[in-house]
C-alpha positions as CSV (number, residue, x, y, z in Angstrom):
1,M,162.2,-147.4,125.1
2,L,161.4,-145.5,122.4
3,F,160.9,-149.2,120.4
4,L,158.4,-150.4,123.5
5,V,156.5,-147.5,122.3
6,A,156.6,-147.8,119.2
7,A,155.2,-151.8,119.5
8,L,152.6,-150.9,121.3
9,M,151.2,-148.2,118.8
10,L,151.9,-150.6,116.0
11,F,149.9,-153.3,118.1
12,G,146.9,-150.7,118.7
13,V,146.9,-150.1,115.1
14,V,146.7,-153.9,114.3
15,L,144.2,-154.6,117.2
16,G,141.9,-152.2,115.8
17,T,142.1,-153.1,112.4
18,V,141.1,-156.5,113.3
19,A,138.2,-155.7,115.6
20,H,136.5,-153.8,112.5
21,A,137.1,-156.6,110.3
22,P,134.7,-159.1,109.3
23,L,135.6,-162.5,111.0
24,T,136.2,-163.9,107.7
25,V,138.4,-161.4,106.7
26,T,140.2,-161.9,110.1
27,A,140.3,-165.8,109.5
28,A,141.4,-165.6,106.1
29,L,144.2,-163.5,106.9
30,A,144.9,-165.3,110.5
31,A,145.4,-168.6,108.1
32,V,147.7,-166.7,105.6
33,I,150.1,-165.7,108.6
34,V,150.0,-169.2,110.0
35,V,151.0,-170.9,106.7
36,W,153.5,-168.3,105.9
37,L,155.6,-169.0,109.6
38,A,155.1,-172.6,109.3
39,V,157.2,-172.3,105.9
40,F,159.6,-170.2,107.4
41,A,159.9,-172.8,110.4
42,L,159.9,-175.9,108.4
43,R,162.8,-173.9,106.0
44,E,165.0,-172.9,109.1
45,R,164.8,-176.4,110.4
46,H,165.7,-177.6,107.0
47,G,168.6,-175.0,106.5
48,R,170.1,-176.3,109.8
49,R,170.4,-179.4,109.6
50,R,172.7,-179.4,106.5
51,P,176.2,-179.5,107.2
52,S,178.7,-176.1,106.2
53,A,179.8,-176.3,102.5
54,S,182.9,-174.3,103.6
């Protein structure tokens, strides 16, 4: 339950920041996050296809 409260507080801080940032800054940060998540997903997918060396 404490984790949920902390997550909601963090979510509120992030949304508050986005609400006051210009649209171009918000869009640029969103693009950075999308690229980061895409790279992570590709690395995870590529890493799982290889058989274990052990």
